[in-house]
PQR file with spaces between the fields and no chain letter, atoms N, CA, C, O and H, PARSE charges and radii, in Angstrom:
ATOM       1  N    MET     1      82.333   93.292   54.919 -0.4000 1.5000
ATOM       2  CA   MET     1      80.908   93.440   55.079 -0.0000 2.0000
ATOM       3  C    MET     1      80.662   94.318   56.303  0.5500 1.7000
ATOM       4  O    MET     1      81.166   94.030   57.388 -0.5500 1.4000
ATOM       5  N    ASN     2      79.894   95.381   56.131 -0.4000 1.5000
ATOM       6  CA   ASN     2      79.630   96.308   57.215 -0.0000 2.0000
ATOM       7  C    ASN     2      78.122   96.403   57.433  0.5500 1.7000
ATOM       8  O    ASN     2      77.388   96.809   56.532 -0.5500 1.4000
ATOM       9  H    ASN     2      79.484   95.616   55.249  0.4000 1.0000
ATOM      10  N    PHE     3      77.664   96.034   58.613 -0.4000 1.5000
ATOM      11  CA   PHE     3      76.247   96.056   58.937 -0.0000 2.0000
ATOM      12  C    PHE     3      75.892   97.380   59.595  0.5500 1.7000
ATOM      13  O    PHE     3      76.636   97.876   60.441 -0.5500 1.4000
ATOM      14  H    PHE     3      78.261   95.704   59.344  0.4000 1.0000
ATOM      15  N    GLN     4      74.786   97.939   59.221 -0.4000 1.5000
ATOM      16  CA   GLN     4      74.298   99.163   59.830 -0.0000 2.0000
ATOM      17  C    GLN     4      73.481   98.807   61.075  0.5500 1.7000
ATOM      18  O    GLN     4      72.988   97.688   61.213 -0.5500 1.4000
ATOM      19  H    GLN     4      74.181   97.536   58.534  0.4000 1.0000
ATOM      20  N    ASP     5      73.351   99.764   61.957 -0.4000 1.5000
ATOM      21  CA   ASP     5      72.511   99.579   63.129 -0.0000 2.0000
ATOM      22  C    ASP     5      71.067   99.817   62.701  0.5500 1.7000
ATOM      23  O    ASP     5      70.674  100.951   62.431 -0.5500 1.4000
ATOM      24  H    ASP     5      73.751  100.674   61.845  0.4000 1.0000
ATOM      25  N    LEU     6      70.290   98.760   62.642 -0.4000 1.5000
ATOM      26  CA   LEU     6      68.913   98.867   62.188 -0.0000 2.0000
ATOM      27  C    LEU     6      67.931   98.994   63.337  0.5500 1.7000
ATOM      28  O    LEU     6      66.726   98.824   63.152 -0.5500 1.4000
ATOM      29  H    LEU     6      70.610   97.838   62.862  0.4000 1.0000
ATOM      30  N    GLY     7      68.434   99.290   64.507 -0.4000 1.5000
ATOM      31  CA   GLY     7      67.564   99.545   65.640 -0.0000 2.0000
ATOM      32  C    GLY     7      67.138   98.305   66.398  0.5500 1.7000
ATOM      33  O    GLY     7      67.818   97.279   66.400 -0.5500 1.4000
ATOM      34  H    GLY     7      69.413   99.429   64.658  0.4000 1.0000
ATOM      35  N    ARG     8      66.013   98.434   67.028 -0.4000 1.5000
ATOM      36  CA   ARG     8      65.512   97.402   67.936 -0.0000 2.0000
ATOM      37  C    ARG     8      65.263   96.079   67.229  0.5500 1.7000
ATOM      38  O    ARG     8      65.521   95.020   67.801 -0.5500 1.4000
ATOM      39  H    ARG     8      65.460   99.267   67.026  0.4000 1.0000
ATOM      40  N    GLY     9      64.766   96.116   66.000 -0.4000 1.5000
ATOM      41  CA   GLY     9      64.471   94.888   65.264 -0.0000 2.0000
ATOM      42  C    GLY     9      65.704   94.029   65.062  0.5500 1.7000
ATOM      43  O    GLY     9      65.641   92.807   65.203 -0.5500 1.4000
ATOM      44  H    GLY     9      64.556   96.976   65.535  0.4000 1.0000
ATOM      45  N    ALA    10      66.825   94.655   64.733 -0.4000 1.5000
ATOM      46  CA   ALA    10      68.073   93.914   64.537 -0.0000 2.0000
ATOM      47  C    ALA    10      68.539   93.296   65.852  0.5500 1.7000
ATOM      48  O    ALA    10      69.022   92.164   65.878 -0.5500 1.4000
ATOM      49  H    ALA    10      66.876   95.647   64.619  0.4000 1.0000
ATOM      50  N    ARG    11      68.392   94.044   66.936 -0.4000 1.5000
ATOM      51  CA   ARG    11      68.803   93.526   68.243 -0.0000 2.0000
ATOM      52  C    ARG    11      67.924   92.347   68.671  0.5500 1.7000
ATOM      53  O    ARG    11      68.413   91.400   69.288 -0.5500 1.4000
ATOM      54  H    ARG    11      68.000   94.963   66.914  0.4000 1.0000
ATOM      55  N    ILE    12      66.644   92.402   68.348 -0.4000 1.5000
ATOM      56  CA   ILE    12      65.748   91.285   68.669 -0.0000 2.0000
ATOM      57  C    ILE    12      66.176   90.042   67.903  0.5500 1.7000
ATOM      58  O    ILE    12      66.193   88.946   68.463 -0.5500 1.4000
ATOM      59  H    ILE    12      66.246   93.171   67.847  0.4000 1.0000
ATOM      60  N    GLU    13      66.521   90.199   66.631 -0.4000 1.5000
ATOM      61  CA   GLU    13      66.966   89.058   65.826 -0.0000 2.0000
ATOM      62  C    GLU    13      68.287   88.497   66.345  0.5500 1.7000
ATOM      63  O    GLU    13      68.465   87.280   66.397 -0.5500 1.4000
ATOM      64  H    GLU    13      66.507   91.090   66.176  0.4000 1.0000
ATOM      65  N    LEU    14      69.215   89.374   66.729 -0.4000 1.5000
ATOM      66  CA   LEU    14      70.485   88.904   67.295 -0.0000 2.0000
ATOM      67  C    LEU    14      70.249   88.158   68.607  0.5500 1.7000
ATOM      68  O    LEU    14      70.929   87.171   68.888 -0.5500 1.4000
ATOM      69  H    LEU    14      69.072   90.362   66.687  0.4000 1.0000
ATOM      70  N    ALA    15      69.298   88.620   69.406 -0.4000 1.5000
ATOM      71  CA   ALA    15      68.975   87.945   70.668 -0.0000 2.0000
ATOM      72  C    ALA    15      68.412   86.555   70.402  0.5500 1.7000
ATOM      73  O    ALA    15      68.747   85.610   71.117 -0.5500 1.4000
ATOM      74  H    ALA    15      68.746   89.422   69.178  0.4000 1.0000
ATOM      75  N    LYS    16      67.561   86.413   69.387 -0.4000 1.5000
ATOM      76  CA   LYS    16      67.012   85.104   69.031 -0.0000 2.0000
ATOM      77  C    LYS    16      68.117   84.166   68.564  0.5500 1.7000
ATOM      78  O    LYS    16      68.137   82.987   68.920 -0.5500 1.4000
ATOM      79  H    LYS    16      67.288   87.180   68.807  0.4000 1.0000
ATOM      80  N    MET    17      69.042   84.705   67.758 -0.4000 1.5000
ATOM      81  CA   MET    17      70.152   83.888   67.272 -0.0000 2.0000
ATOM      82  C    MET    17      71.004   83.404   68.437  0.5500 1.7000
ATOM      83  O    MET    17      71.382   82.233   68.489 -0.5500 1.4000
ATOM      84  H    MET    17      69.026   85.662   67.469  0.4000 1.0000
ATOM      85  N    ALA    18      71.308   84.301   69.374 -0.4000 1.5000
ATOM      86  CA   ALA    18      72.132   83.942   70.532 -0.0000 2.0000
ATOM      87  C    ALA    18      71.444   82.871   71.365  0.5500 1.7000
ATOM      88  O    ALA    18      72.087   81.928   71.825 -0.5500 1.4000
ATOM      89  H    ALA    18      71.001   85.252   69.332  0.4000 1.0000
ATOM      90  N    LYS    19      70.146   83.014   71.558 -0.4000 1.5000
ATOM      91  CA   LYS    19      69.397   82.041   72.362 -0.0000 2.0000
ATOM      92  C    LYS    19      69.464   80.655   71.740  0.5500 1.7000
ATOM      93  O    LYS    19      69.596   79.661   72.454 -0.5500 1.4000
ATOM      94  H    LYS    19      69.623   83.780   71.184  0.4000 1.0000
ATOM      95  N    GLN    20      69.373   80.578   70.420 -0.4000 1.5000
ATOM      96  CA   GLN    20      69.451   79.287   69.738 -0.0000 2.0000
ATOM      97  C    GLN    20      70.827   78.658   69.869  0.5500 1.7000
ATOM      98  O    GLN    20      70.963   77.438   69.774 -0.5500 1.4000
ATOM      99  H    GLN    20      69.265   81.386   69.840  0.4000 1.0000
ATOM     100  N    LEU    21      71.850   79.480   70.086 -0.4000 1.5000
ATOM     101  CA   LEU    21      73.200   78.966   70.301 -0.0000 2.0000
ATOM     102  C    LEU    21      73.488   78.717   71.778  0.5500 1.7000
ATOM     103  O    LEU    21      74.607   78.347   72.134 -0.5500 1.4000
ATOM     104  H    LEU    21      71.739   80.471   70.163  0.4000 1.0000
ATOM     105  N    GLY    22      72.487   78.918   72.647 -0.4000 1.5000
ATOM     106  CA   GLY    22      72.666   78.679   74.068 -0.0000 2.0000
ATOM     107  C    GLY    22      73.339   79.823   74.792  0.5500 1.7000
ATOM     108  O    GLY    22      73.955   79.618   75.838 -0.5500 1.4000
ATOM     109  H    GLY    22      71.578   79.219   72.358  0.4000 1.0000
ATOM     110  N    MET    23      73.231   81.028   74.251 -0.4000 1.5000
ATOM     111  CA   MET    23      73.860   82.205   74.836 -0.0000 2.0000
ATOM     112  C    MET    23      72.812   83.268   75.123  0.5500 1.7000
ATOM     113  O    MET    23      71.671   83.171   74.671 -0.5500 1.4000
ATOM     114  H    MET    23      72.730   81.194   73.402  0.4000 1.0000
ATOM     115  N    LYS    24      73.211   84.276   75.875 -0.4000 1.5000
ATOM     116  CA   LYS    24      72.334   85.400   76.148 -0.0000 2.0000
ATOM     117  C    LYS    24      72.917   86.633   75.458  0.5500 1.7000
ATOM     118  O    LYS    24      74.101   86.936   75.605 -0.5500 1.4000
ATOM     119  H    LYS    24      74.138   84.354   76.242  0.4000 1.0000
ATOM     120  N    PHE    25      72.078   87.336   74.708 -0.4000 1.5000
ATOM     121  CA   PHE    25      72.482   88.551   74.006 -0.0000 2.0000
ATOM     122  C    PHE    25      72.585   89.698   74.996  0.5500 1.7000
ATOM     123  O    PHE    25      71.657   89.942   75.767 -0.5500 1.4000
ATOM     124  H    PHE    25      71.116   87.091   74.588  0.4000 1.0000
ATOM     125  N    ILE    26      73.712   90.404   74.976 -0.4000 1.5000
ATOM     126  CA   ILE    26      73.900   91.561   75.856 -0.0000 2.0000
ATOM     127  C    ILE    26      73.786   92.850   75.052  0.5500 1.7000
ATOM     128  O    ILE    26      73.101   93.783   75.472 -0.5500 1.4000
ATOM     129  H    ILE    26      74.465   90.206   74.350  0.4000 1.0000
ATOM     130  N    GLY    27      74.450   92.911   73.903 -0.4000 1.5000
ATOM     131  CA   GLY    27      74.397   94.145   73.126 -0.0000 2.0000
ATOM     132  C    GLY    27      75.125   94.031   71.805  0.5500 1.7000
ATOM     133  O    GLY    27      75.814   93.050   71.523 -0.5500 1.4000
ATOM     134  H    GLY    27      75.007   92.153   73.562  0.4000 1.0000
ATOM     135  N    TYR    28      74.948   95.071   71.004 -0.4000 1.5000
ATOM     136  CA   TYR    28      75.565   95.154   69.682 -0.0000 2.0000
ATOM     137  C    TYR    28      76.206   96.522   69.534  0.5500 1.7000
ATOM     138  O    TYR    28      75.571   97.541   69.805 -0.5500 1.4000
ATOM     139  H    TYR    28      74.388   95.867   71.233  0.4000 1.0000
ATOM     140  N    ASN    29      77.444   96.550   69.110 -0.4000 1.5000
ATOM     141  CA   ASN    29      78.171   97.793   68.884 -0.0000 2.0000
ATOM     142  C    ASN    29      78.328   97.979   67.382  0.5500 1.7000
ATOM     143  O    ASN    29      79.189   97.343   66.774 -0.5500 1.4000
ATOM     144  H    ASN    29      77.960   95.722   68.890  0.4000 1.0000
ATOM     145  N    PRO    30      77.507   98.847   66.760 -0.5600 1.5000
ATOM     146  CA   PRO    30      77.559   98.991   65.304  0.2800 2.0000
ATOM     147  C    PRO    30      78.853   99.617   64.798  0.5500 1.7000
ATOM     148  O    PRO    30      79.287   99.297   63.691 -0.5500 1.4000
ATOM     149  N    SER    31      79.481  100.494   65.568 -0.4000 1.5000
ATOM     150  CA   SER    31      80.710  101.127   65.092 -0.0000 2.0000
ATOM     151  C    SER    31      81.876  100.142   65.081  0.5500 1.7000
ATOM     152  O    SER    31      82.737  100.220   64.204 -0.5500 1.4000
ATOM     153  H    SER    31      79.129  100.754   66.467  0.4000 1.0000
ATOM     154  N    ALA    32      81.917   99.223   66.034 -0.4000 1.5000
ATOM     155  CA   ALA    32      82.986   98.218   66.087 -0.0000 2.0000
ATOM     156  C    ALA    32      82.574   96.910   65.419  0.5500 1.7000
ATOM     157  O    ALA    32      83.403   96.013   65.261 -0.5500 1.4000
ATOM     158  H    ALA    32      81.218   99.159   66.746  0.4000 1.0000
ATOM     159  N    GLN    33      81.292   96.786   65.020 -0.4000 1.5000
ATOM     160  CA   GLN    33      80.771   95.575   64.403 -0.0000 2.0000
ATOM     161  C    GLN    33      81.004   94.358   65.300  0.5500 1.7000
ATOM     162  O    GLN    33      81.510   93.329   64.853 -0.5500 1.4000
ATOM     163  H    GLN    33      80.619   97.514   65.148  0.4000 1.0000
ATOM     164  N    GLN    34      80.619   94.495   66.593 -0.4000 1.5000
ATOM     165  CA   GLN    34      80.795   93.428   67.564 -0.0000 2.0000
ATOM     166  C    GLN    34      79.489   93.133   68.289  0.5500 1.7000
ATOM     167  O    GLN    34      78.654   94.013   68.495 -0.5500 1.4000
ATOM     168  H    GLN    34      80.207   95.331   66.956  0.4000 1.0000
ATOM     169  N    VAL    35      79.339   91.871   68.669 -0.4000 1.5000
ATOM     170  CA   VAL    35      78.194   91.410   69.431 -0.0000 2.0000
ATOM     171  C    VAL    35      78.688   90.969   70.799  0.5500 1.7000
ATOM     172  O    VAL    35      79.646   90.203   70.901 -0.5500 1.4000
ATOM     173  H    VAL    35      80.018   91.156   68.502  0.4000 1.0000
ATOM     174  N    SER    36      78.036   91.452   71.850 -0.4000 1.5000
ATOM     175  CA   SER    36      78.384   91.050   73.209 -0.0000 2.0000
ATOM     176  C    SER    36      77.377   90.008   73.671  0.5500 1.7000
ATOM     177  O    SER    36      76.166   90.179   73.524 -0.5500 1.4000
ATOM     178  H    SER    36      77.258   92.075   71.768  0.4000 1.0000
ATOM     179  N    LEU    37      77.907   88.919   74.234 -0.4000 1.5000
ATOM     180  CA   LEU    37      77.082   87.792   74.650 -0.0000 2.0000
ATOM     181  C    LEU    37      77.487   87.327   76.034  0.5500 1.7000
ATOM     182  O    LEU    37      78.566   87.660   76.523 -0.5500 1.4000
ATOM     183  H    LEU    37      78.890   88.780   74.353  0.4000 1.0000
ATOM     184  N    GLU    38      76.610   86.551   76.663 -0.4000 1.5000
ATOM     185  CA   GLU    38      76.931   85.900   77.928 -0.0000 2.0000
ATOM     186  C    GLU    38      76.798   84.408   77.710  0.5500 1.7000
ATOM     187  O    GLU    38      75.787   83.932   77.193 -0.5500 1.4000
ATOM     188  H    GLU    38      75.733   86.280   76.266  0.4000 1.0000
ATOM     189  N    TYR    39      77.829   83.668   78.109 -0.4000 1.5000
ATOM     190  CA   TYR    39      77.818   82.216   77.978 -0.0000 2.0000
ATOM     191  C    TYR    39      78.350   81.615   79.268  0.5500 1.7000
ATOM     192  O    TYR    39      79.495   81.855   79.650 -0.5500 1.4000
ATOM     193  H    TYR    39      78.650   84.054   78.529  0.4000 1.0000
ATOM     194  N    LYS    40      77.516   80.837   79.934 -0.4000 1.5000
ATOM     195  CA   LYS    40      77.863   80.200   81.212 -0.0000 2.0000
ATOM     196  C    LYS    40      78.385   81.221   82.221  0.5500 1.7000
ATOM     197  O    LYS    40      79.365   80.974   82.924 -0.5500 1.4000
ATOM     198  H    LYS    40      76.586   80.641   79.625  0.4000 1.0000
ATOM     199  N    GLY    41      77.715   82.370   82.280 -0.4000 1.5000
ATOM     200  CA   GLY    41      78.065   83.390   83.260 -0.0000 2.0000
ATOM     201  C    GLY    41      79.242   84.273   82.903  0.5500 1.7000
ATOM     202  O    GLY    41      79.638   85.117   83.706 -0.5500 1.4000
ATOM     203  H    GLY    41      76.919   82.571   81.709  0.4000 1.0000
ATOM     204  N    LYS    42      79.811   84.104   81.723 -0.4000 1.5000
ATOM     205  CA   LYS    42      80.960   84.907   81.321 -0.0000 2.0000
ATOM     206  C    LYS    42      80.594   85.773   80.121  0.5500 1.7000
ATOM     207  O    LYS    42      79.910   85.324   79.202 -0.5500 1.4000
ATOM     208  H    LYS    42      79.488   83.418   81.070  0.4000 1.0000
ATOM     209  N    GLY    43      81.052   87.003   80.143 -0.4000 1.5000
ATOM     210  CA   GLY    43      80.813   87.927   79.046 -0.0000 2.0000
ATOM     211  C    GLY    43      81.802   87.695   77.919  0.5500 1.7000
ATOM     212  O    GLY    43      83.003   87.557   78.154 -0.5500 1.4000
ATOM     213  H    GLY    43      81.608   87.367   80.890  0.4000 1.0000
ATOM     214  N    LEU    44      81.296   87.652   76.703 -0.4000 1.5000
ATOM     215  CA   LEU    44      82.123   87.423   75.524 -0.0000 2.0000
ATOM     216  C    LEU    44      81.786   88.463   74.460  0.5500 1.7000
ATOM     217  O    LEU    44      80.649   88.926   74.370 -0.5500 1.4000
ATOM     218  H    LEU    44      80.321   87.764   76.512  0.4000 1.0000
ATOM     219  N    THR    45      82.772   88.820   73.668 -0.4000 1.5000
ATOM     220  CA   THR    45      82.549   89.735   72.562 -0.0000 2.0000
ATOM     221  C    THR    45      83.103   89.100   71.303  0.5500 1.7000
ATOM     222  O    THR    45      84.249   88.653   71.267 -0.5500 1.4000
ATOM     223  H    THR    45      83.695   88.444   73.741  0.4000 1.0000
ATOM     224  N    TYR    46      82.268   89.065   70.260 -0.4000 1.5000
ATOM     225  CA   TYR    46      82.653   88.465   68.990 -0.0000 2.0000
ATOM     226  C    TYR    46      82.427   89.446   67.858  0.5500 1.7000
ATOM     227  O    TYR    46      81.515   90.271   67.923 -0.5500 1.4000
ATOM     228  H    TYR    46      81.337   89.428   70.289  0.4000 1.0000
ATOM     229  N    PRO    47      83.248   89.366   66.819 -0.5600 1.5000
ATOM     230  CA   PRO    47      82.949   90.135   65.611  0.2800 2.0000
ATOM     231  C    PRO    47      81.609   89.659   65.048  0.5500 1.7000
ATOM     232  O    PRO    47      81.305   88.466   65.089 -0.5500 1.4000
ATOM     233  N    LEU    48      80.832   90.562   64.539 -0.4000 1.5000
ATOM     234  CA   LEU    48      79.489   90.243   64.051 -0.0000 2.0000
ATOM     235  C    LEU    48      79.524   89.171   62.976  0.5500 1.7000
ATOM     236  O    LEU    48      78.694   88.261   62.984 -0.5500 1.4000
ATOM     237  H    LEU    48      81.079   91.531   64.506  0.4000 1.0000
ATOM     238  N    GLU    49      80.471   89.265   62.053 -0.4000 1.5000
ATOM     239  CA   GLU    49      80.550   88.280   60.974 -0.0000 2.0000
ATOM     240  C    GLU    49      80.786   86.869   61.507  0.5500 1.7000
ATOM     241  O    GLU    49      80.175   85.914   61.027 -0.5500 1.4000
ATOM     242  H    GLU    49      81.145   90.004   62.048  0.4000 1.0000
ATOM     243  N    ALA    50      81.671   86.731   62.500 -0.4000 1.5000
ATOM     244  CA   ALA    50      81.957   85.415   63.076 -0.0000 2.0000
ATOM     245  C    ALA    50      80.720   84.858   63.776  0.5500 1.7000
ATOM     246  O    ALA    50      80.447   83.660   63.696 -0.5500 1.4000
ATOM     247  H    ALA    50      82.168   87.506   62.891  0.4000 1.0000
ATOM     248  N    PHE    51      79.981   85.710   64.452 -0.4000 1.5000
ATOM     249  CA   PHE    51      78.758   85.283   65.133 -0.0000 2.0000
ATOM     250  C    PHE    51      77.733   84.775   64.126  0.5500 1.7000
ATOM     251  O    PHE    51      77.110   83.736   64.346 -0.5500 1.4000
ATOM     252  H    PHE    51      80.203   86.683   64.517  0.4000 1.0000
ATOM     253  N    ILE    52      77.556   85.487   63.044 -0.4000 1.5000
ATOM     254  CA   ILE    52      76.581   85.084   62.025 -0.0000 2.0000
ATOM     255  C    ILE    52      77.014   83.797   61.341  0.5500 1.7000
ATOM     256  O    ILE    52      76.178   82.935   61.072 -0.5500 1.4000
ATOM     257  H    ILE    52      78.061   86.331   62.866  0.4000 1.0000
ATOM     258  N    GLU    53      78.300   83.650   61.054 -0.4000 1.5000
ATOM     259  CA   GLU    53      78.803   82.413   60.441 -0.0000 2.0000
ATOM     260  C    GLU    53      78.529   81.213   61.331  0.5500 1.7000
ATOM     261  O    GLU    53      78.086   80.170   60.849 -0.5500 1.4000
ATOM     262  H    GLU    53      78.979   84.350   61.272  0.4000 1.0000
ATOM     263  N    GLU    54      78.786   81.350   62.624 -0.4000 1.5000
ATOM     264  CA   GLU    54      78.549   80.252   63.555 -0.0000 2.0000
ATOM     265  C    GLU    54      77.066   79.936   63.677  0.5500 1.7000
ATOM     266  O    GLU    54      76.681   78.773   63.795 -0.5500 1.4000
ATOM     267  H    GLU    54      79.145   82.197   63.016  0.4000 1.0000
ATOM     268  N    TYR    55      76.247   80.959   63.650 -0.4000 1.5000
ATOM     269  CA   TYR    55      74.799   80.738   63.703 -0.0000 2.0000
ATOM     270  C    TYR    55      74.347   79.949   62.473  0.5500 1.7000
ATOM     271  O    TYR    55      73.546   79.021   62.588 -0.5500 1.4000
ATOM     272  H    TYR    55      76.560   81.904   63.554  0.4000 1.0000
ATOM     273  N    GLU    56      74.855   80.314   61.312 -0.4000 1.5000
ATOM     274  CA   GLU    56      74.472   79.619   60.080 -0.0000 2.0000
ATOM     275  C    GLU    56      74.938   78.163   60.087  0.5500 1.7000
ATOM     276  O    GLU    56      74.279   77.298   59.510 -0.5500 1.4000
ATOM     277  H    GLU    56      75.505   81.067   61.218  0.4000 1.0000
ATOM     278  N    LYS    57      76.059   77.893   60.729 -0.4000 1.5000
ATOM     279  CA   LYS    57      76.552   76.523   60.843 -0.0000 2.0000
ATOM     280  C    LYS    57      75.721   75.739   61.864  0.5500 1.7000
ATOM     281  O    LYS    57      75.627   74.514   61.785 -0.5500 1.4000
ATOM     282  H    LYS    57      76.594   78.596   61.197  0.4000 1.0000
ATOM     283  N    GLY    58      75.125   76.446   62.811 -0.4000 1.5000
ATOM     284  CA   GLY    58      74.316   75.794   63.838 -0.0000 2.0000
ATOM     285  C    GLY    58      75.156   75.245   64.978  0.5500 1.7000
ATOM     286  O    GLY    58      74.690   74.396   65.737 -0.5500 1.4000
ATOM     287  H    GLY    58      75.201   77.441   62.875  0.4000 1.0000
ATOM     288  N    SER    59      76.374   75.714   65.105 -0.4000 1.5000
ATOM     289  CA   SER    59      77.235   75.221   66.190 -0.0000 2.0000
ATOM     290  C    SER    59      77.451   76.328   67.207  0.5500 1.7000
ATOM     291  O    SER    59      77.080   77.479   66.976 -0.5500 1.4000
ATOM     292  H    SER    59      76.753   76.404   64.489  0.4000 1.0000
ATOM     293  N    GLU    60      78.049   75.975   68.323 -0.4000 1.5000
ATOM     294  CA   GLU    60      78.340   76.953   69.352 -0.0000 2.0000
ATOM     295  C    GLU    60      79.691   77.601   69.099  0.5500 1.7000
ATOM     296  O    GLU    60      80.604   76.964   68.575 -0.5500 1.4000
ATOM     297  H    GLU    60      78.351   75.040   68.510  0.4000 1.0000
ATOM     298  N    LEU    61      79.817   78.877   69.475 -0.4000 1.5000
ATOM     299  CA   LEU    61      81.086   79.592   69.340 -0.0000 2.0000
ATOM     300  C    LEU    61      82.098   79.102   70.373  0.5500 1.7000
ATOM     301  O    LEU    61      83.301   79.074   70.113 -0.5500 1.4000
ATOM     302  H    LEU    61      79.075   79.395   69.902  0.4000 1.0000
ATOM     303  N    VAL    62      81.599   78.720   71.540 -0.4000 1.5000
ATOM     304  CA   VAL    62      82.472   78.291   72.639 -0.0000 2.0000
ATOM     305  C    VAL    62      82.370   76.791   72.786  0.5500 1.7000
ATOM     306  O    VAL    62      81.272   76.243   72.884 -0.5500 1.4000
ATOM     307  H    VAL    62      80.622   78.742   71.751  0.4000 1.0000
ATOM     308  N    GLN    63      83.488   76.137   72.801 -0.4000 1.5000
ATOM     309  CA   GLN    63      83.512   74.675   72.943 -0.0000 2.0000
ATOM     310  C    GLN    63      83.602   74.306   74.399  0.5500 1.7000
ATOM     311  O    GLN    63      83.635   73.122   74.735 -0.5500 1.4000
ATOM     312  H    GLN    63      84.380   76.581   72.721  0.4000 1.0000
C-alpha cells in the first residue's frame, strides 16, 4: 500500500491521530512512507502502515 502526499490536510489528520495515541506529530515523509513522532521527549519514526494499524487498534505504539 503506497500513500500519496495529499498536502496539509493529510498532515492535519496524521497529527490528530498521533494526539489520540498520546504522541506529537513531527512530520511525514511520502517518499519513504514514514511518520515522525515525538513520544515522552524522544523522536520516533514509524512506517505509515504500522502507525495506521496501531491507530485503528486504539493502542499505543510504544509500551
